[in-house]
C-alpha positions, -999 to +999 in steps of 0.1 A: -090+186+096-083+166+066-046+154+059-032+171+020-007+155-001+005+162-033-004+137-057+021+158-083+041+132-103+020+104-094+000+087-120-036+081-122-038+050-101-015+059-077-038+100-074-068+080-070-060+054-042-043+090-022-075+107-027-101+076-013-078+073+015-075+110+027-110+115+021-120+087+045-092+091+070-075+111+088-037+106+087-007+118+111+023+130+087+040+091+093+013+077+076+011+102+047+048+088+043+035+054+041+005+062+015+029+079-006+050+053-015+018+030-017+005+053-049+037+052-063+041+011-060+005+011-072+017+031-102+046+012-109+022-022-108+010-003-139+034+002-153+049-031-154+012-047-162+017-019-192+051-039-199+036-077-198+012-071-218+026-058-244+059-083-243+034-108-225+047-130-195+075-146-210+111-139-221+130-163-241+118-194-222+120-177-182+092-159-166+096-123-177+116-095-154+086-074-152+068-103-139+087-109-109+091-074-103+051-071-102+052-094-080+076-085-051+057-052-056+025-062-045+040-080-017+057-048-008+024-028-014+005-057+010+032-048+036+029-012+033-015-013+036-008-034+067+014-009+082-008+019+072-035-001+094-068+013+076-099-002+093-109-031+073-145-028+072-174-010+086-189-019+118-181-039+148-159-061+129-136-034+114-103-035+127-090-003+145-066+020+126-047+026+161-028-002+180-039-008+217-018-001+245+013-024+254-003-061+268+028-061+292+060-077+297+066-114+274+076-143+298+064-159+325+069-149+361+098-141+387 
C-alpha cells in the first residue's frame, strides 16, 4: 500500500518531489517525516533562488545572505536524501534502500 502524505502547505517543487518519491517508493512513517522536511527544504531553496535572482549574489561587497543560506540548505537537503537511502539506480548497481544487518563488533579479538 502506497503511503499518502498531505502536500498542503508545500510549494510546487516540494509537492512535486513528494509525489515523485511516493510514486516510486513505499516509505515508513519516519521516512515520511524526512521526506516532508526535504520537500520544505526544496521550497525554501526556490524562494532563496528568487531573492538571489532579484537582488544578485553580492550585497555591499559581501556574499548575499541568501547565497549563504542556500548553500547550507543544499547540504541539508543532501543529508536528508542520504538518510532516506533511496536506491540510486536501476538493476544490480542500485544502492539498496534498506541497510543490512549489523556486521558484528568493532575491534580486535579478545
